[in-house]
C-alpha positions in Angstrom: 93.0 135.5 95.0 94.4 132.7 92.8 93.0 130.7 89.8 91.9 127.5 91.0 94.4 124.8 90.1 96.7 122.2 91.6 99.6 124.5 91.4 97.7 127.3 93.1 96.7 125.0 95.9 100.4 123.8 96.5 101.3 127.7 96.6 98.6 128.4 99.1 100.2 125.8 101.4 103.1 128.1 101.9 100.8 130.7 103.8 99.0 128.3 106.1 100.7 129.5 109.3 100.6 133.2 108.3 98.0 136.0 108.4 97.7 136.0 104.6 94.4 134.4 103.4 94.5 132.8 100.1 91.2 132.4 98.1 90.5 130.5 94.9 88.4 131.5 92.1 87.4 129.8 88.7 87.2 133.1 87.0 90.4 135.3 87.9 89.8 137.5 85.0 86.3 138.8 86.4 87.8 139.1 90.0 90.9 141.1 88.6 88.6 143.4 86.4 86.4 144.1 89.4 89.3 145.2 91.5 90.9 147.3 88.6 87.5 149.0 88.0 87.2 150.0 91.6 90.8 151.1 91.9 90.7 153.2 88.8 87.5 155.0 89.8 88.5 155.6 93.5 92.1 156.4 92.6 91.3 158.9 90.1 89.0 160.9 92.2 91.2 160.8 95.2 94.2 161.9 93.1 92.3 164.8 91.4 90.7 166.1 94.5 93.9 165.5 96.7 91.5 164.3 99.3 90.7 161.2 101.4 87.7 158.8 101.1 85.6 161.2 103.1 85.2 163.2 99.7 82.7 160.5 98.6 80.1 161.7 101.2 79.2 164.2 98.5 76.5 163.2 96.0 78.1 164.9 93.1 81.3 162.8 93.5 79.5 159.6 94.1 77.8 160.2 90.6 81.3 160.9 89.1 82.5 157.5 90.8 79.6 155.6 89.3 80.2 157.2 85.8 83.9 156.1 85.9 82.9 152.7 87.2 80.3 152.3 84.3 83.1 153.0 81.8 85.5 150.6 83.3 82.8 147.9 83.6 82.1 148.3 79.7 86.0 147.8 79.1 85.8 144.7 81.5 82.9 143.1 79.6 84.4 143.8 76.4 87.5 141.8 77.6 85.2 138.9 78.7 84.7 139.6 82.4 81.4 138.6 83.8 80.3 141.6 86.0 77.0 141.3 87.9 74.4 143.9 87.5 74.7 144.6 91.2 78.5 145.4 91.1 78.3 149.2 90.7 75.6 149.6 93.5 77.7 147.2 95.8 81.0 149.1 94.9 79.4 152.5 95.7 78.0 151.2 99.0 81.5 149.8 99.9 83.4 153.1 99.2 80.8 155.2 100.9 81.2 153.3 104.1 85.0 154.0 104.3 86.0 156.1 107.3 85.1 160.0 107.1 87.9 161.0 109.5 90.3 163.5 108.0 93.7 162.0 107.3 92.2 158.6 107.1 93.2 156.7 104.0 91.2 154.0 102.3 
């Protein structure tokens, strides 16, 4: 994901014949914050439980994920990110769809 500019378009040309997909955005701050919010919430739960993503099948940990995400979104908004109201719900739906197979990593 790159900030939309002439320089980033030129940079993206380097990857035309690769499997790397370059996307452009006019709001890199928001995109970066969304990824950081999700990573911090999911990462902290997986680290503390020493489990895989399957742990998120439990409602108690889904609630914890949402609570951490809400805190992170507040920080993102304070920094000027424009986080949509549906972000938390969509993020929870995404992480709960990850594989439940023991040993599978997100």
